DOKOLTOR-272196 format. One record per residue: residue number from 1; x negated, y, z negated of N, C-alpha, C in turn. Coordinates in nm, 4 decimals. Each point is the difference from the previous one (the first is absolute). Layout:
     n     n_east    n_north       n_up    ca_east   ca_north      ca_up     c_east    c_north       c_up
   NUM          X          Y          Z          X          Y          Z          X          Y          Z
...
This chain:
     n     n_east    n_north       n_up    ca_east   ca_north      ca_up     c_east    c_north       c_up
     1    10.0149     5.3164    11.0685    -0.0558    -0.1324     0.0357    -0.1386     0.0189     0.0606
     2    -0.0979    -0.0761    -0.0485    -0.1354     0.0098     0.0522    -0.0237    -0.1067     0.1062
     3    -0.1082     0.0154     0.0735    -0.0348    -0.0962     0.1046    -0.0203    -0.1394    -0.0582
     4    -0.0515    -0.0061    -0.1235    -0.0340    -0.1281    -0.0608     0.1156    -0.0621    -0.0778
     5     0.1048     0.0742    -0.0214     0.1122    -0.0516    -0.0777     0.0587    -0.1236     0.0667
     6     0.0257    -0.1015    -0.0819     0.0542    -0.1242     0.0523    -0.1047    -0.1033     0.0351
     7    -0.1275     0.0379    -0.0082    -0.1073    -0.0966     0.0226    -0.0403    -0.0616    -0.1337
     8    -0.0876    -0.0990     0.0041    -0.0457    -0.0667    -0.1211    -0.1515    -0.0149     0.0047
     9    -0.0629     0.0107    -0.1160    -0.1456    -0.0065    -0.0086    -0.0439    -0.0879    -0.1158
    10    -0.1120    -0.0655     0.0193    -0.0690    -0.0732    -0.1056    -0.1204     0.0819    -0.0428
    11    -0.0214     0.0107    -0.1305    -0.1182     0.0679    -0.0531    -0.0650    -0.0924    -0.1023
    12    -0.1249    -0.0346     0.0227    -0.0739    -0.0781    -0.0984    -0.0775     0.0944    -0.0911
    13    -0.0268    -0.0449    -0.1218    -0.0687     0.0868    -0.0948     0.0799     0.1254    -0.0293
    14     0.1312    -0.0183    -0.0219     0.0912     0.1143    -0.0062     0.0168     0.0592    -0.1393
    15    -0.0532    -0.0631    -0.1022     0.0319     0.0422    -0.1364    -0.0685     0.1281    -0.0428
    16    -0.1122     0.0350     0.0647    -0.0784     0.1138    -0.0467    -0.0541     0.0807     0.1182
    17    -0.0471     0.1197    -0.0307    -0.0794     0.0791     0.0923     0.0610     0.0208     0.1364
    18    -0.0800    -0.0286     0.1029     0.0419     0.0249     0.1380     0.1232    -0.0826     0.0363
    19     0.0027    -0.1261    -0.0424     0.1142    -0.0850     0.0308     0.1296     0.0551    -0.0573
    20    -0.0051     0.0466    -0.1243     0.1186     0.0586    -0.0622     0.0411     0.1278     0.0726
    21    -0.0993     0.0819     0.0360     0.0309     0.1230     0.0726     0.0673    -0.0275     0.1330
    22    -0.0486    -0.1010     0.0703     0.0606    -0.0374     0.1282     0.1420    -0.0515    -0.0205
    23     0.0197    -0.0828    -0.1028     0.1333    -0.0546    -0.0266     0.0993     0.1121    -0.0285
    24    -0.0372     0.0961    -0.0812     0.0905     0.1108    -0.0322     0.0321     0.0827     0.1248
    25    -0.1008     0.0261     0.0802     0.0214     0.0807     0.1200     0.0915    -0.0712     0.0996
    26    -0.0219    -0.1292     0.0200     0.0851    -0.0740     0.0936     0.1430    -0.0117    -0.0519
    27     0.0145    -0.0161    -0.1306     0.1349    -0.0051    -0.0574     0.0741     0.1306     0.0283
    28    -0.0690     0.1113    -0.0103     0.0621     0.1293     0.0275     0.0363     0.0169     0.1476
    29    -0.0614    -0.0827     0.0856     0.0333     0.0010     0.1425     0.1132    -0.0971     0.0329
    30     0.0502    -0.0700    -0.1025     0.1092    -0.0944     0.0218    -0.0442    -0.1375     0.0451
    31    -0.1266    -0.0344    -0.0283    -0.0549    -0.1289     0.0422     0.0222    -0.1038    -0.1097
    32     0.0552    -0.1149     0.0356     0.0119    -0.1116    -0.0936    -0.1385    -0.0566    -0.0264
    33    -0.0237    -0.0469    -0.1229    -0.1360    -0.0342    -0.0393    -0.0106    -0.1379    -0.0640
    34    -0.1060    -0.0712     0.0380    -0.0418    -0.1214    -0.0693    -0.1384     0.0289    -0.0569
    35    -0.0119    -0.0039    -0.1312    -0.1220     0.0396    -0.0687    -0.0621    -0.1191    -0.0718
    36    -0.1313    -0.0078     0.0030    -0.0660    -0.1035    -0.0791    -0.1255     0.0558    -0.0655
    37    -0.0377    -0.0633    -0.1092    -0.1208     0.0368    -0.0740    -0.0222    -0.1075    -0.1044
    38    -0.1225    -0.0118    -0.0485    -0.0244    -0.0894    -0.1134     0.0376     0.0674    -0.1312
    39     0.0215     0.1311     0.0050     0.0394     0.0781    -0.1168     0.1523    -0.0079    -0.0159
    40     0.0493    -0.0494    -0.1147     0.1454    -0.0133    -0.0178     0.0756     0.1319     0.0087
    41    -0.0695     0.1128    -0.0141     0.0697     0.1288     0.0067     0.0588     0.0275     0.1380
    42    -0.0316    -0.0849     0.0988     0.0624     0.0142     0.1318     0.1514    -0.0142    -0.0108
    43     0.0462    -0.0750    -0.0991     0.1443    -0.0161    -0.0202     0.0631     0.1295    -0.0513
    44    -0.0731     0.0731    -0.0827     0.0487     0.1287    -0.0484     0.0102     0.1000     0.1158
    45    -0.0985    -0.0050     0.0898     0.0043     0.0875     0.1167     0.1222    -0.0322     0.0859
    46     0.0295    -0.1281     0.0158     0.1164    -0.0393     0.0791     0.1285     0.0577    -0.0584
    47     0.0115    -0.0055    -0.1320     0.1175     0.0565    -0.0662     0.0090     0.1501     0.0237
    48    -0.1144     0.0680    -0.0090    -0.0039     0.1445     0.0255     0.0478     0.0334     0.1414
    49    -0.0474    -0.0772     0.0972     0.0300     0.0317     0.1395     0.1417    -0.0393     0.0389
    50     0.0541    -0.1003    -0.0649     0.1401    -0.0346     0.0257     0.0918     0.1168    -0.0342
    51    -0.0412     0.0803    -0.0978     0.0791     0.1170    -0.0391     0.0035     0.1052     0.1100
    52    -0.0975    -0.0061     0.0918    -0.0018     0.0920     0.1141     0.1091    -0.0367     0.0997
    53     0.0435    -0.1257    -0.0060     0.1066    -0.0443     0.0879    -0.0434    -0.0929     0.1106
    54    -0.1234    -0.0556    -0.0096    -0.0460    -0.0949     0.1011    -0.0056    -0.1396    -0.0609
    55     0.0058    -0.1005     0.0862    -0.0125    -0.1375    -0.0443    -0.1469    -0.0304    -0.0259
    56    -0.0278    -0.0611    -0.1142    -0.1378    -0.0297    -0.0384    -0.0067    -0.1393    -0.0602
    57    -0.1025    -0.0737     0.0382    -0.0303    -0.1259    -0.0642    -0.1452     0.0030    -0.0433
    58    -0.0312    -0.0608    -0.1129    -0.1365     0.0021    -0.0529    -0.0410    -0.1386    -0.0459
    59    -0.1271    -0.0307     0.0172    -0.0540    -0.1291    -0.0406    -0.1378     0.0181    -0.0602
    60    -0.0286    -0.0788    -0.1026    -0.1357    -0.0072    -0.0535    -0.0731    -0.1046     0.0837
    61    -0.0743     0.0470     0.0975    -0.0676    -0.0905     0.0933    -0.1434     0.0442     0.0198
    62    -0.0881    -0.0983     0.0126    -0.1420     0.0230     0.0222    -0.0279    -0.0139     0.1493
    63    -0.0459     0.1079     0.0635    -0.0199    -0.0039     0.1454    -0.1080    -0.0980     0.0421
    64    -0.0855    -0.0411    -0.0926    -0.1061    -0.0952     0.0345     0.0477    -0.1444    -0.0039
    65     0.1216    -0.0209    -0.0460     0.0564    -0.1346    -0.0107     0.0930    -0.0242     0.1183
    66    -0.0380    -0.0921     0.0876     0.0745    -0.0214     0.1241     0.1449    -0.0376    -0.0257
    67     0.0243    -0.0866    -0.0956     0.1371    -0.0425    -0.0277     0.0838     0.1155    -0.0532
    68    -0.0582     0.0792    -0.0888     0.0750     0.1102    -0.0598     0.0340     0.1073     0.1031
    69    -0.0962     0.0374     0.0826     0.0264     0.1083     0.0952     0.0957    -0.0469     0.1095
    70    -0.0106    -0.1254     0.0417     0.0936    -0.0515     0.1009     0.1415    -0.0049    -0.0563
    71     0.0130    -0.0427    -0.1236     0.1318    -0.0050    -0.0632     0.0585     0.1407    -0.0147
    72    -0.0846     0.0947    -0.0367     0.0449     0.1385    -0.0153     0.0454     0.0579     0.1340
    73    -0.0804    -0.0169     0.1051     0.0353     0.0547     0.1319     0.1257    -0.0665     0.0541
    74     0.0067    -0.1317    -0.0100     0.1201    -0.0698     0.0473     0.1239     0.0451    -0.0764
    75    -0.0155     0.0238    -0.1298     0.1124     0.0474    -0.0794     0.0468     0.1375     0.0442
    76    -0.0967     0.0863     0.0339     0.0347     0.1339     0.0483     0.0749    -0.0079     0.1329
    77    -0.0454    -0.0886     0.0872     0.0679    -0.0171     0.1292     0.1426    -0.0513    -0.0215
    78     0.0156    -0.0957    -0.0895     0.1337    -0.0529    -0.0281     0.0912     0.1073    -0.0582
    79    -0.0559     0.0869    -0.0807     0.0809     0.1047    -0.0648     0.0420     0.1074     0.1001
    80    -0.0944     0.0450     0.0835     0.0259     0.1152     0.0856     0.0181    -0.0346     0.1484
    81    -0.0198    -0.1251     0.0359     0.0168    -0.0519     0.1364    -0.1093     0.0484     0.0956
    82    -0.0377     0.1254    -0.0105    -0.1095     0.0478     0.0830    -0.0911     0.0906    -0.0822
    83    -0.1308    -0.0260     0.0106    -0.1002     0.0861    -0.0622    -0.0672     0.0801     0.1113
    84     0.0060     0.1301    -0.0111    -0.0568     0.0877     0.1020    -0.1450     0.0403    -0.0293
    85    -0.0352     0.0040    -0.1290    -0.1305     0.0514    -0.0395    -0.0618    -0.0885    -0.1074
    86    -0.1285    -0.0303     0.0158    -0.0778    -0.0681    -0.1029    -0.1150     0.0921    -0.0399
    87    -0.0049     0.0392    -0.1271    -0.1100     0.0808    -0.0513    -0.0847    -0.0885    -0.0913
    88    -0.1180    -0.0380     0.0484    -0.0901    -0.0854    -0.0781    -0.0891     0.0895    -0.0852
    89     0.0486     0.0292    -0.1179    -0.0661     0.0967    -0.0870    -0.0783    -0.0628    -0.1144
    90     0.0364    -0.1211    -0.0398    -0.0622    -0.0605    -0.1178    -0.1521    -0.0049     0.0144
    91    -0.0693     0.0406    -0.1039    -0.1464    -0.0012     0.0054    -0.0603     0.0018    -0.1387
    92    -0.1275    -0.0334    -0.0059    -0.0708     0.0011    -0.1271    -0.1430     0.0468     0.0228
    93    -0.0677     0.0321    -0.1076    -0.1384     0.0470     0.0075    -0.0779    -0.0523    -0.1192
    94    -0.1248    -0.0363     0.0246    -0.0928    -0.0347    -0.1065    -0.1344     0.0639     0.0307
    95    -0.0710     0.0357    -0.1039    -0.1344     0.0534     0.0164    -0.0942    -0.1151     0.0344
    96    -0.0624     0.0058     0.1174    -0.0863    -0.1093     0.0447    -0.1297     0.0542     0.0587
    97    -0.1077    -0.0730    -0.0214    -0.1327     0.0370     0.0495    -0.0642    -0.1223     0.0655
    98    -0.0850     0.0186     0.0994    -0.0687    -0.1132     0.0629    -0.0891    -0.0784    -0.0964
    99    -0.0384     0.0604    -0.1122    -0.0881    -0.0668    -0.0958     0.0741    -0.0502    -0.1233
   100     0.1329    -0.0087     0.0070     0.0790    -0.0547    -0.1101    -0.0390    -0.1456    -0.0270
   101     0.0202    -0.0484    -0.1223    -0.0187    -0.1436    -0.0272     0.0863    -0.0844     0.0930
   102    -0.0497    -0.1145     0.0366     0.0655    -0.0852     0.0994     0.1451    -0.0302    -0.0365
   103     0.0240    -0.0424    -0.1250     0.1350    -0.0391    -0.0393     0.0973     0.1179     0.0096
   104    -0.0447     0.1177    -0.0426     0.0847     0.1185     0.0109     0.0270     0.0334     0.1463
   105    -0.1019    -0.0098     0.0829     0.0151     0.0328     0.1416     0.1058    -0.0883     0.0661
   106    -0.0029    -0.1297    -0.0287     0.0966    -0.0921     0.0603     0.1405     0.0288    -0.0505
   107     0.0134     0.0245    -0.1295     0.1317     0.0300    -0.0563     0.0555     0.1299     0.0582
   108    -0.0843     0.1019     0.0111     0.0437     0.1273     0.0570     0.0423    -0.0159     0.1461
   109    -0.0797    -0.0742     0.0759     0.0321    -0.0199     0.1416     0.1351    -0.0682     0.0153
   110     0.0198    -0.1074    -0.0727     0.1254    -0.0741     0.0109     0.1203     0.0875    -0.0359
   111    -0.0130     0.0807    -0.1060     0.1123     0.0814    -0.0462     0.0319     0.1137     0.0963
   112    -0.1020     0.0718     0.0444     0.0230     0.1172     0.0847     0.0441    -0.0403     0.1401
   113    -0.0672    -0.0974     0.0577     0.0361    -0.0444     0.1346     0.1391    -0.0630     0.0010
   114     0.0336    -0.0723    -0.1052     0.1313    -0.0661    -0.0053     0.1136     0.1008     0.0061
   115    -0.0128     0.1093    -0.0727     0.1069     0.0992    -0.0011    -0.0080     0.0929     0.1202
   116    -0.1154     0.0592     0.0215    -0.0117     0.1065     0.1002     0.0057    -0.0504     0.1433
   117    -0.0578    -0.1147     0.0265    -0.0072    -0.0502     0.1370     0.0964    -0.1157     0.0241
   118    -0.0076    -0.1024    -0.0822     0.0932    -0.1118     0.0172     0.1442     0.0466    -0.0179
   119     0.0215     0.0935    -0.0937     0.1350     0.0505    -0.0221     0.0568     0.0686     0.1228
   120    -0.0825     0.0801     0.0684     0.0438     0.0652     0.1237     0.0260    -0.1049     0.1079
   121    -0.0886    -0.0988     0.0088     0.0172    -0.1084     0.0972     0.1321    -0.0734    -0.0219
   122     0.0251    -0.0416    -0.1245     0.1209    -0.0764    -0.0286     0.1257     0.0832     0.0241
   123    -0.0017     0.1259    -0.0430     0.1172     0.0859     0.0179     0.0300     0.0221     0.1477
   124    -0.1039     0.0298     0.0770     0.0185     0.0237     0.1426     0.0453    -0.1232     0.0748
   125    -0.0636    -0.1122    -0.0305     0.0371    -0.1237     0.0688     0.1399    -0.0475    -0.0401
   126     0.0429     0.0313    -0.1219     0.1334    -0.0419    -0.0436     0.1089     0.0792     0.0711
   127    -0.0258     0.1276     0.0288     0.1047     0.0842     0.0584    -0.0063     0.0071     0.1520
   128    -0.1154    -0.0210     0.0610    -0.0140     0.0202     0.1447     0.0953    -0.0859     0.0826
   129     0.0162    -0.1287    -0.0277     0.0945    -0.0788     0.0814     0.1423     0.0534    -0.0079
   130     0.0407     0.0443    -0.1169     0.1336     0.0574    -0.0155     0.0145     0.1272     0.0830
   131    -0.0990     0.0885    -0.0084     0.0060     0.1245     0.0765     0.0023    -0.0274     0.1502
   132    -0.0788    -0.0973     0.0435    -0.0011    -0.0346     0.1423     0.1368    -0.0508     0.0437
   133     0.0623    -0.0812    -0.0826     0.1323    -0.0541     0.0322     0.1051     0.1105     0.0046
   134    -0.0169     0.1002    -0.0864     0.0967     0.1099    -0.0089    -0.0260     0.1102     0.1025
   135    -0.1084    -0.0112     0.0753    -0.0269     0.0983     0.1048    -0.0902     0.1147    -0.0396
   136    -0.0658    -0.0108    -0.1165    -0.0960     0.1035    -0.0355    -0.0033     0.0303    -0.1479
   137    -0.0905     0.0892    -0.0354    -0.0170     0.0395    -0.1390    -0.1308     0.0751    -0.0150
   138    -0.0336     0.0298    -0.1224    -0.1217     0.0765    -0.0271    -0.0690    -0.0574    -0.1224
   139    -0.1240    -0.0406     0.0169    -0.0839    -0.0457    -0.1099    -0.0993     0.1113    -0.0321
   140    -0.0029     0.0416    -0.1259    -0.0929     0.1041    -0.0438    -0.0902    -0.0585    -0.1075
   141    -0.1289    -0.0075     0.0302    -0.0980    -0.0496    -0.0952    -0.0649     0.1171    -0.0729
   142    -0.0210    -0.0155    -0.1285    -0.0649     0.1047    -0.0779    -0.1488    -0.0315    -0.0094
   143    -0.0802     0.0839     0.0632    -0.1451    -0.0215     0.0042    -0.0692     0.1063    -0.0853
   144    -0.1028     0.0648     0.0510    -0.0754     0.0969    -0.0786    -0.0792     0.0924     0.0909
   145    -0.0283     0.1193    -0.0520    -0.0854     0.0925     0.0741    -0.1432    -0.0517     0.0102
   146    -0.0343    -0.1049    -0.0736    -0.1344    -0.0574     0.0089    -0.0275    -0.0553     0.1396
   147     0.1069    -0.0432     0.0698    -0.0186    -0.0489     0.1370     0.0383     0.1048     0.1035
   148     0.0627     0.1070    -0.0461     0.0439     0.1064     0.0903    -0.0266     0.1344    -0.0687
   149    -0.1276     0.0407    -0.0075    -0.0367     0.1194    -0.0761     0.0315     0.1287     0.0753
   150    -0.0051     0.1125    -0.0695     0.0181     0.1285     0.0688    -0.1099     0.0204     0.1037
   151     0.0258     0.0804     0.1001    -0.1024     0.0269     0.1016    -0.1307     0.0478    -0.0637
   152    -0.1093    -0.0576     0.0482    -0.1308     0.0403    -0.0494    -0.0533    -0.0821    -0.1148
   153     0.0777    -0.0990    -0.0470    -0.0438    -0.0825    -0.1124    -0.0115    -0.1459     0.0430
   154    -0.0899    -0.0719    -0.0659    -0.0200    -0.1416     0.0307     0.1086    -0.0834    -0.0653
   155     0.0155    -0.1213     0.0483     0.0947    -0.0927    -0.0607    -0.0597    -0.0566    -0.1288
   156     0.0868    -0.0633    -0.0791    -0.0455    -0.0636    -0.1231     0.0405     0.0784    -0.1228
   157     0.0144    -0.0723    -0.1124     0.0374     0.0622    -0.1262    -0.1205     0.0213    -0.0890
   158     0.0233    -0.0079    -0.1300    -0.1070     0.0218    -0.0965    -0.0944    -0.1185    -0.0095
   159    -0.0937     0.0108    -0.0929    -0.1024    -0.1038    -0.0138     0.0526    -0.1268    -0.0653
   160     0.1207     0.0041    -0.0548     0.0549    -0.1163    -0.0701     0.1277    -0.0502     0.0665
   161     0.0010    -0.0006     0.1337     0.1236    -0.0322     0.0714    -0.0218    -0.0945     0.1175
   162    -0.1040    -0.0828    -0.0020    -0.0269    -0.0788     0.1204     0.1128    -0.0976     0.0325
   163     0.0563    -0.0677    -0.1001     0.1070    -0.0961     0.0275     0.1290     0.0724     0.0369
   164     0.0300     0.1074    -0.0711     0.1188     0.0799     0.0333    -0.0079     0.0491     0.1444
   165    -0.1143     0.0558     0.0384    -0.0143     0.0499     0.1364     0.0121    -0.1123     0.1027
   166    -0.0589    -0.1149    -0.0296     0.0094    -0.1134     0.0926     0.1454    -0.0414     0.0194
   167     0.0775     0.0024    -0.1085     0.1417    -0.0381     0.0113     0.0756     0.0969     0.0895
   168    -0.0326     0.1286    -0.0101     0.0705     0.0993     0.0807    -0.0463    -0.0030     0.1459
   169    -0.1269    -0.0311     0.0247    -0.0431    -0.0199     0.1393     0.0731    -0.1191     0.0610
   170     0.0263    -0.1018    -0.0812     0.0765    -0.1142     0.0496     0.1408     0.0383     0.0404
   171     0.0621     0.0900    -0.0765     0.1326     0.0492     0.0361    -0.0042     0.0659     0.1372
   172    -0.1073     0.0720     0.0284    -0.0150     0.0625     0.1312     0.0070    -0.1052     0.1109
   173    -0.0599    -0.1152    -0.0240     0.0053    -0.1073     0.0985     0.1426    -0.0452     0.0272
   174     0.0788    -0.0165    -0.1057     0.1401    -0.0387     0.0187     0.0787     0.1100     0.0704
   175    -0.0214     0.1242    -0.0410     0.0741     0.1110     0.0598    -0.0239     0.0065     0.1503
   176    -0.1256    -0.0089     0.0408    -0.0325     0.0111     0.1420     0.0521    -0.1196     0.0796
   177    -0.0233    -0.1201    -0.0504     0.0417    -0.1205     0.0725     0.1517    -0.0097     0.0085
   178     0.0678     0.0233    -0.1101     0.1460    -0.0104     0.0004     0.0625     0.1051     0.0898
   179    -0.0530     0.1226    -0.0030     0.0566     0.1062     0.0838    -0.0049    -0.0392     0.1471
   180    -0.1108    -0.0574     0.0419    -0.0161    -0.0372     0.1405     0.0903    -0.1174     0.0366
   181     0.0024    -0.1011    -0.0844     0.0734    -0.1223     0.0331     0.1508     0.0176    -0.0138
   182     0.0437     0.0793    -0.0980     0.1433     0.0101    -0.0297     0.0693     0.1144     0.0720
   183    -0.0747     0.0787     0.0761     0.0610     0.1134     0.0709     0.1119    -0.0451     0.0927
   184    -0.0183    -0.1125     0.0662     0.1026    -0.0474     0.0942     0.1269    -0.0453    -0.0711
   185    -0.0087    -0.0205    -0.1325     0.1173    -0.0365    -0.0791     0.0646     0.1218    -0.0649
   186    -0.0494     0.1185     0.0338     0.0567     0.1219    -0.0555    -0.0436     0.0294    -0.1417
   187    -0.1089    -0.0628    -0.0443    -0.0480     0.0187    -0.1371    -0.1202     0.0943     0.0002
   188     0.0116     0.1074    -0.0739    -0.1112     0.0926    -0.0180    -0.0758    -0.0366    -0.1269
   189    -0.1301     0.0151     0.0028    -0.0838    -0.0304    -0.1160    -0.1008     0.1127    -0.0174
   190     0.0031     0.0655    -0.1136    -0.0932     0.1080    -0.0296    -0.0495    -0.0116    -0.1433
   191    -0.1026     0.0760    -0.0320    -0.0535     0.0019    -0.1360    -0.0131     0.1439    -0.0478
   192     0.0327     0.0218    -0.1259    -0.0226     0.1283    -0.0644    -0.1289    -0.0097    -0.0799
   193    -0.0910     0.0933     0.0252    -0.1344    -0.0054    -0.0588    -0.0210     0.1236    -0.0852
   194     0.0486    -0.0058    -0.1248     0.0015     0.1190    -0.0822    -0.1216     0.0140    -0.0901
   195    -0.0322     0.1253    -0.0230    -0.1022     0.0416    -0.0950     0.0577    -0.0148    -0.1415
   196    -0.0678     0.0545    -0.0978     0.0390    -0.0141    -0.1403     0.1440     0.0456    -0.0230
   197     0.0823    -0.0937    -0.0443     0.1411     0.0261    -0.0260     0.0339    -0.0495    -0.1400
   198     0.0697     0.0800    -0.0764     0.0306    -0.0360    -0.1380     0.0779    -0.1309    -0.0047
   199    -0.0581    -0.0989    -0.0658     0.0616    -0.1324    -0.0084    -0.0621    -0.0757    -0.1158
   200     0.0628    -0.1103    -0.0345    -0.0529    -0.0855    -0.1056    -0.1390    -0.0506     0.0370
   201    -0.0219    -0.0315     0.1281    -0.1282    -0.0536     0.0435    -0.1135     0.1003    -0.0191
   202     0.0203     0.1227     0.0455    -0.1087     0.0970    -0.0086    -0.0253     0.0407    -0.1452
   203     0.1036     0.0010    -0.0805    -0.0200     0.0305    -0.1416    -0.0788    -0.1113    -0.0682
   204     0.0279    -0.1254     0.0389    -0.0761    -0.1122    -0.0543    -0.1454     0.0082     0.0437
   205    -0.0228     0.0333     0.1259    -0.1364     0.0122     0.0511    -0.0757     0.1118    -0.0694
   206     0.0693     0.1091    -0.0328    -0.0643     0.1121    -0.0683    -0.0436    -0.0392    -0.1398
   207     0.0790    -0.0858    -0.0643    -0.0379    -0.0491    -0.1311     0.0271     0.0945    -0.1148
   208     0.0706     0.1074     0.0249     0.0335     0.0966    -0.1052     0.1186     0.0835     0.0466
   209     0.0573     0.0714    -0.0924     0.1096     0.0888     0.0377    -0.0540     0.1102     0.0908
   210     0.0563     0.0147     0.1182    -0.0538     0.1022     0.0907     0.0204     0.1404    -0.0559
   211    -0.1026     0.0836     0.0060     0.0146     0.1380    -0.0451     0.0934     0.0767     0.0923
   212     0.0594     0.1083    -0.0492     0.0989     0.0753     0.0798    -0.0510     0.0428     0.1363
   213    -0.1274     0.0409     0.0079    -0.0503     0.0480     0.1285    -0.0095    -0.1132     0.1029
   214    -0.0242    -0.1233    -0.0471    -0.0051    -0.1135     0.0919     0.1410    -0.0382     0.0450
   215     0.0937     0.0004    -0.0935     0.1388    -0.0289     0.0353     0.0526     0.1009     0.1014
   216    -0.0414     0.1232    -0.0164     0.0438     0.1045     0.0913    -0.0555    -0.0236     0.1405
   217    -0.1213    -0.0568     0.0067    -0.0643    -0.0227     0.1305     0.0579    -0.1206     0.0724
   218     0.0390    -0.1033    -0.0750     0.0513    -0.1215     0.0624     0.1303     0.0265     0.0752
   219     0.0220    -0.0793     0.1036     0.1280     0.0029     0.0693     0.1052    -0.0719    -0.0840
   220     0.1249     0.0205     0.0347     0.1108    -0.0587    -0.0737     0.0670    -0.1096     0.0833
   221     0.0522    -0.1040    -0.0667     0.0695    -0.1061     0.0741     0.1107     0.0516     0.0902
   222     0.0703     0.1039    -0.0443     0.1101     0.0516     0.0813    -0.0503     0.0635     0.1296
   223    -0.1246     0.0494     0.0004    -0.0562     0.0536     0.1239    -0.0282    -0.1121     0.1001
   224    -0.0508    -0.1114    -0.0505    -0.0237    -0.1159     0.0867     0.1329    -0.0529     0.0518
   225     0.0999    -0.0030    -0.0872     0.1319    -0.0499     0.0392     0.0616     0.0867     0.1087
   226    -0.0155     0.1318    -0.0108     0.0561     0.0897     0.1015    -0.0646    -0.0242     0.1357
   227    -0.1305    -0.0263     0.0010    -0.0679    -0.0289     0.1261     0.0474    -0.1326     0.0578
   228     0.0194    -0.0991    -0.0860     0.0523    -0.1292     0.0455     0.1359     0.0171     0.0657
   229     0.0848     0.0803    -0.0577     0.1319     0.0225     0.0577    -0.0118     0.0652     0.1370
   230    -0.0900     0.0954     0.0140    -0.0227     0.0605     0.1318    -0.0446    -0.1056     0.1008
   231    -0.0834    -0.0921    -0.0451    -0.0480    -0.1072     0.0875     0.1154    -0.0901     0.0435
   232     0.0859    -0.0377    -0.0934     0.1131    -0.0862     0.0331     0.0980     0.0697     0.0933
   233     0.0149     0.1291    -0.0179     0.0959     0.0747     0.0816    -0.0464     0.0174     0.1443
   234    -0.1244    -0.0359     0.0301    -0.0420     0.0016     0.1403     0.0799    -0.1004     0.0820
   235     0.0514    -0.1034    -0.0657     0.0878    -0.0941     0.0681    -0.0730    -0.0979     0.0903
   236     0.0763    -0.0618     0.0869    -0.0506    -0.1081     0.0846    -0.1149     0.0437     0.0908
   237    -0.0016     0.1252     0.0369    -0.1039     0.0490     0.0905    -0.1183     0.0607    -0.0744
   238    -0.0048    -0.0199    -0.1297    -0.1074     0.0583    -0.0796    -0.1328    -0.0705     0.0170
   239    -0.0976     0.0507    -0.0676    -0.1371    -0.0522     0.0099    -0.0108    -0.1402    -0.0575
   240    -0.1033    -0.0691     0.0400    -0.0322    -0.1294    -0.0586    -0.1502    -0.0223     0.0084
   241    -0.0508    -0.0800    -0.0958    -0.1423    -0.0319    -0.0024    -0.0886     0.1120    -0.0511
   242     0.0567     0.0947    -0.0737    -0.0800     0.1135    -0.0478    -0.0292    -0.0094    -0.1490
   243    -0.1212     0.0403    -0.0372    -0.0362     0.0255    -0.1390     0.0176     0.1502    -0.0215
   244     0.0962     0.0365    -0.0793     0.0349     0.1410    -0.0178    -0.0688     0.0533    -0.1248
   245    -0.0961     0.0897     0.0191    -0.0750     0.0559    -0.1109     0.0792     0.1050    -0.0758
   246    -0.0044    -0.0091    -0.1331     0.0687     0.0959    -0.0879    -0.1036     0.0439    -0.1028
   247    -0.0466     0.1246     0.0105    -0.1193     0.0413    -0.0749     0.0248     0.1215    -0.0872
   248    -0.0740     0.0045    -0.1111     0.0020     0.1172    -0.0856    -0.0494     0.1214     0.0793
   249     0.0573     0.1137    -0.0305    -0.0398     0.1270     0.0634     0.0274     0.0015     0.1507
   250     0.0885    -0.0864     0.0447     0.0453     0.0000     0.1389     0.1530     0.0014     0.0006
   251     0.0576     0.0471     0.1081     0.1448    -0.0043     0.0136     0.0474    -0.1445    -0.0005
   252     0.1035    -0.0278    -0.0759     0.0575    -0.1348    -0.0034     0.1089    -0.0059     0.1060
   253    -0.0376    -0.0448     0.1166     0.0914    -0.0022     0.1142    -0.0467    -0.1056     0.0986
   254     0.0930    -0.0507     0.0794    -0.0371    -0.0960     0.1032    -0.0869     0.0682     0.1052
   255    -0.1093    -0.0622     0.0392    -0.0791     0.0555     0.1094     0.0706    -0.0247     0.1323
   256    -0.0445     0.0636     0.1063     0.0584    -0.0314     0.1308    -0.0117    -0.1496     0.0293
   257     0.1000    -0.0533     0.0649    -0.0003    -0.1415     0.0358    -0.1176    -0.0298     0.0922
   258    -0.0783    -0.1015    -0.0353    -0.1179    -0.0347     0.0795     0.0391    -0.0888     0.1169
   259    -0.0650     0.0222     0.1118     0.0200    -0.0885     0.1149    -0.0775    -0.1288    -0.0239
   260     0.0650    -0.1147     0.0080    -0.0686    -0.1267    -0.0275    -0.1101    -0.0268     0.1031
   261    -0.1128    -0.0502    -0.0495    -0.1085    -0.0372     0.0887     0.0274    -0.1398     0.0566
   262    -0.0517    -0.0304     0.1176     0.0212    -0.1345     0.0556    -0.0751    -0.1040    -0.0811
   263     0.0558    -0.1174    -0.0075    -0.0645    -0.1114    -0.0703    -0.0926    -0.0768     0.0970
   264    -0.1060    -0.0528    -0.0532    -0.0895    -0.0841     0.0802     0.0557    -0.1402     0.0188
   265     0.1076    -0.0309    -0.0754     0.0551    -0.1346     0.0018     0.1438     0.0029     0.0500
   266     0.0386    -0.1013     0.0684     0.1364    -0.0119     0.0500     0.0854    -0.0781    -0.0972
């Protein structure tokens, strides 16, 4: 029996890449799962994980749609009675430049912000009241190394990522504010800020089949999932309000728990 066995988790964007890796890892820990994605293959993943022996429910839901995500979260609560973990993983990427045509710029902004930022907002706000009522929980937002780079490097991504980066900086705002406000309710809020990890998103951004040497360099979803499990196993007294950097050519491990700085606001 593992520490996490008997708990339940929600994972958004679970059909591919990091989300799928996290779902498989949590299933192996005995965690009941509620999975959602706009990709119908999330149902196939649910069938796979049920064979592991855990309870799984799956929905084709768009995290940017308030009605859909609320219905999905409420359904998960009704199914499992208590949700201990929310992993806001769903995300998207588009190539964007400050000099793009106006119509493209507006369409890109609406699409990327809706999924990456609004989706995290809706998922967190849908589950937080339940977690507070139940006496605690853990919200994990999936961010990027663009806001939490390796030591010695500046923040920011490539030259075609201004909207993507803005969406992830917005997630930082939710992570910090929620961690401070929800601490008294026993809710921890952290973000995983990973470097290049093999996923549908990064392959789409690359625009071609990655060569073997690049695939070898990228991190794997199961490595991110293992770190997430270590984070969850810290339990009620674990860290909160941290952006946890996960970088290529660095050890993939939790850093020492940071002492929270005082807030200027009461």
